[in-house]
C-alpha positions as CSV (number, residue, x, y, z in Angstrom):
1,M,133.4,88.7,51.6
2,A,134.6,92.2,52.5
3,A,135.8,93.3,55.9
4,Q,136.6,96.7,57.3
5,S,139.4,97.5,59.7
6,A,138.8,100.0,62.5
7,R,139.6,103.6,62.0
8,K,143.1,104.6,63.2
9,P,144.0,108.2,63.9
10,I,147.2,109.8,62.6
11,I,148.4,112.7,64.8
12,L,149.7,115.6,62.6
13,P,152.0,118.1,64.3
14,A,151.5,121.8,63.6
15,G,155.2,122.6,64.1
16,E,154.7,125.0,67.0
17,R,154.3,125.2,70.8
18,A,151.6,127.4,72.3
19,S,149.5,128.1,75.4
20,Y,146.0,126.6,75.3
21,T,144.1,129.5,73.9
22,E,146.8,130.0,71.2
23,A,146.8,126.3,70.4
24,L,143.0,126.3,70.0
25,R,143.2,129.2,67.6
26,A,146.1,127.7,65.7
27,A,144.4,124.3,65.1
28,R,141.1,125.8,64.1
29,N,141.8,125.9,60.4
30,S,143.2,122.3,60.3
31,G,140.3,120.5,61.9
32,G,140.8,121.5,65.5
33,L,142.7,120.0,68.4
34,P,142.6,116.2,68.8
35,T,140.1,114.7,71.2
36,N,141.1,112.5,74.1
37,V,139.6,109.5,72.3
38,Q,141.7,110.2,69.2
39,I,144.9,110.6,71.2
40,D,144.1,107.5,73.2
41,D,143.5,105.5,70.0
42,F,146.8,106.8,68.6
43,L,148.8,105.9,71.7
44,M,147.2,102.4,71.8
45,A,147.9,101.8,68.1
46,R,151.5,103.0,68.5
47,R,152.0,100.7,71.5
48,M,150.7,97.7,69.5
49,L,152.9,98.6,66.5
50,Q,156.0,98.8,68.7
51,E,155.4,95.3,69.8
52,C,155.3,94.1,66.1
53,A,158.3,93.3,64.0
54,N,157.0,95.1,60.9
55,V,156.0,98.7,61.4
56,P,154.2,100.3,58.4
57,D,156.3,102.9,56.7
58,F,153.8,105.6,57.0
59,W,154.2,105.7,60.8
60,M,157.9,106.2,60.7
61,P,158.0,110.0,59.8
62,L,155.6,110.7,62.6
63,E,157.8,108.8,65.1
64,R,160.8,110.8,64.1
65,I,159.1,114.1,64.6
66,G,158.9,113.4,68.3
67,L,155.8,115.2,69.7
68,G,155.8,115.8,73.4
69,T,152.9,116.9,75.5
70,V,149.9,118.1,73.4
71,W,146.8,120.1,74.2
72,L,143.4,118.4,73.6
73,R,139.9,119.6,72.5
74,N,138.3,118.2,75.7
75,G,138.3,119.5,79.2
76,L,137.3,118.3,82.7
77,A,135.6,120.1,85.5
78,Y,135.5,118.6,89.0
79,P,134.8,119.8,92.6
80,T,137.1,119.8,95.5
81,T,137.8,116.2,96.6
82,D,134.7,114.5,98.0
83,R,132.6,117.7,97.6
84,K,129.7,118.9,95.3
85,F,129.5,121.7,92.9
86,K,127.6,124.7,94.3
87,K,124.1,124.6,92.9
88,R,123.3,126.7,89.9
89,R,126.7,128.5,90.2
90,D,129.4,128.8,87.6
91,I,132.2,126.2,88.2
92,V,135.4,128.3,88.8
93,D,138.9,126.9,88.8
94,S,140.7,127.3,92.1
95,F,143.8,129.0,90.7
96,D,144.5,132.2,88.7
97,G,146.6,132.0,85.6
98,P,148.9,134.7,84.2
99,F,147.3,138.2,84.3
100,N,144.9,136.8,87.0
101,L,142.8,134.9,84.4
102,T,140.7,132.1,85.8
103,W,138.9,129.3,83.9
104,V,135.2,128.9,84.4
105,L,132.6,126.4,83.1
106,A,129.4,128.4,82.8
107,A,126.5,127.1,85.0
108,S,124.3,127.1,81.9
109,S,126.6,124.4,80.5
110,V,126.2,122.1,83.5
111,P,123.5,119.4,83.5
112,S,121.1,120.1,86.4
113,E,121.7,116.6,87.9
114,A,125.4,117.3,88.2
115,F,124.9,119.7,91.1
116,A,123.3,117.1,93.3
117,T,126.1,114.4,93.1
118,R,129.2,114.4,95.3
119,G,132.7,113.7,93.8
120,I,131.8,113.6,90.1
121,G,133.6,114.9,87.0
122,L,132.3,116.6,84.0
123,F,133.8,115.8,80.6
124,F,133.1,118.3,77.8
125,E,134.3,119.6,74.4
126,I,136.0,123.0,74.3
127,Q,134.7,124.8,71.1
128,N,134.8,128.5,72.1
129,L,136.4,130.5,74.9
130,T,135.1,133.9,75.9
131,R,137.0,136.5,77.9
132,R,134.9,138.1,80.6
133,G,136.9,140.4,82.8
134,R,139.4,138.2,84.6
135,F,137.7,135.0,83.6
136,I,138.0,132.7,80.6
137,V,134.6,131.2,80.2
138,V,133.8,127.8,78.6
139,E,130.3,127.5,77.3
140,T,129.0,124.2,75.8
141,D,125.8,122.3,75.2
142,P,124.9,120.7,78.6
143,S,123.3,117.8,76.8
144,Q,126.7,116.9,75.4
145,V,128.5,117.0,78.8
146,V,129.3,113.6,80.2
147,I,128.8,113.1,83.9
148,L,131.5,110.8,85.3
149,E,130.6,109.0,88.5
150,G,133.3,107.2,90.3
151,F,135.6,110.1,89.3
152,P,139.1,109.8,91.0
153,Q,139.3,111.9,94.1
154,R,143.1,111.8,94.6
155,A,145.6,114.0,92.8
156,A,147.1,111.0,90.9
157,S,144.8,108.1,90.6
158,W,144.8,104.9,88.6
159,G,141.5,103.5,87.4
160,R,139.5,101.6,84.7
161,M,139.3,103.4,81.4
162,D,135.8,104.7,80.6
163,K,135.3,103.6,76.9
164,K,133.4,106.7,75.9
165,T,135.8,109.4,77.3
166,R,139.0,107.4,78.0
167,I,139.0,108.9,81.5
168,P,139.9,106.5,84.3
169,L,137.2,105.8,86.9
170,E,137.8,104.4,90.4
171,V,137.7,100.7,91.0
172,K,138.7,98.6,94.0
173,P,142.5,97.8,94.3
174,K,142.0,94.1,93.6
175,A,139.9,94.8,90.5
176,L,142.5,97.3,89.3
177,A,145.3,94.7,89.7
178,K,143.4,92.3,87.5
179,L,142.9,94.7,84.6
180,P,145.1,94.4,81.6
181,E,147.4,97.4,81.0
182,E,145.5,98.7,78.0
183,R,142.4,99.2,80.1
184,K,144.2,101.2,82.9
185,R,144.6,104.9,82.9
186,R,145.9,107.4,85.4
187,L,144.3,110.8,86.0
188,L,146.3,113.7,87.3
189,R,144.0,116.4,88.8
190,L,143.9,119.1,91.5
191,N,142.7,118.2,95.0
192,L,140.8,121.5,94.8
193,Q,138.0,122.4,92.3
194,G,139.3,122.5,88.8
195,V,138.3,123.5,85.3
196,R,141.1,122.5,83.0
197,P,141.7,121.5,79.4
198,L,143.2,118.0,79.0
199,S,146.7,117.2,77.7
200,R,148.5,113.9,76.9
201,D,152.1,112.9,76.6
202,L,153.0,111.6,73.1
203,A,156.8,111.4,73.7
204,Q,158.5,108.2,73.0
205,G,158.9,106.4,76.3
206,G,156.5,108.8,77.9
207,H,153.6,108.1,80.2
208,W,151.1,107.0,77.6
209,Q,148.4,106.0,80.2
210,D,148.4,109.4,81.9
211,V,145.6,111.9,81.4
212,Y,146.5,115.4,82.6
213,A,143.7,117.6,84.0
214,N,145.9,119.7,86.2
215,Q,148.1,121.7,83.8
216,R,148.3,125.4,83.7
217,T,146.8,126.7,80.5
218,Y,149.6,129.2,79.8
219,L,152.2,126.4,79.4
220,P,153.5,126.1,75.8
221,F,152.7,122.5,74.7
222,D,152.9,121.1,71.2
223,V,150.1,121.9,68.9
224,A,148.7,119.0,66.8
225,H,145.5,117.8,65.1
226,A,144.2,114.4,64.3
227,M,143.1,112.8,61.1
228,D,141.2,109.5,61.1
229,L,142.4,107.1,58.4
230,K,139.6,105.7,56.3
231,P,139.0,102.0,57.0
232,M,140.6,99.7,54.5
233,V,138.3,97.3,52.7
234,R,139.8,93.8,52.2
235,V,138.1,91.7,49.5
236,G,138.8,88.0,49.2
237,R,138.0,84.6,50.5
238,D,140.0,85.1,53.8
239,A,138.9,88.7,54.4
């Protein structure tokens, strides 16, 4: 009987550091920036391997490269703590970047029901960015935007990992304490309204559970892309 192992992503460094817009452009010809799910799978697989005595040889070169914080293909938009988004209005980040450029998620990209709910988060894929005056505008298919209820409301919050997005969602302290470590994540966000691309820490000994949705987009982080390994097929009596 044949059995298939789950897909495991390999994170491939591009050998450069760049701001978000430069990283998005640099990774375009190599499959794009990794998603939060791909990075989360990689971090979990690496953690499991580190606990094993025999680490496969193909992981070792990647470990020696020593990637740090990397930009991701996904972004988060969220209102000021315990507030709602303004109805039918573009979601505008609360801070200017260099050259007074501010990130915006276009209102046309926001599911209509998201404007009526307090304290949510919107998880989306960043495919194209458009410069409009002093704004960097993200436009995406609203049907592909994930509405996250139970979105953390504090600047640094632990929660239960949402399986679809790998973003932590709020749970009561007693429930959080009972969760295994692999199901816990910590979100770092602004207390004010934010539209930010995500980043994760891949450094050895880094904060592997942290998801950053508060980083300034002009910061030069490592550029990488992800490649999913094809599942291995094992054939035999014990497979």
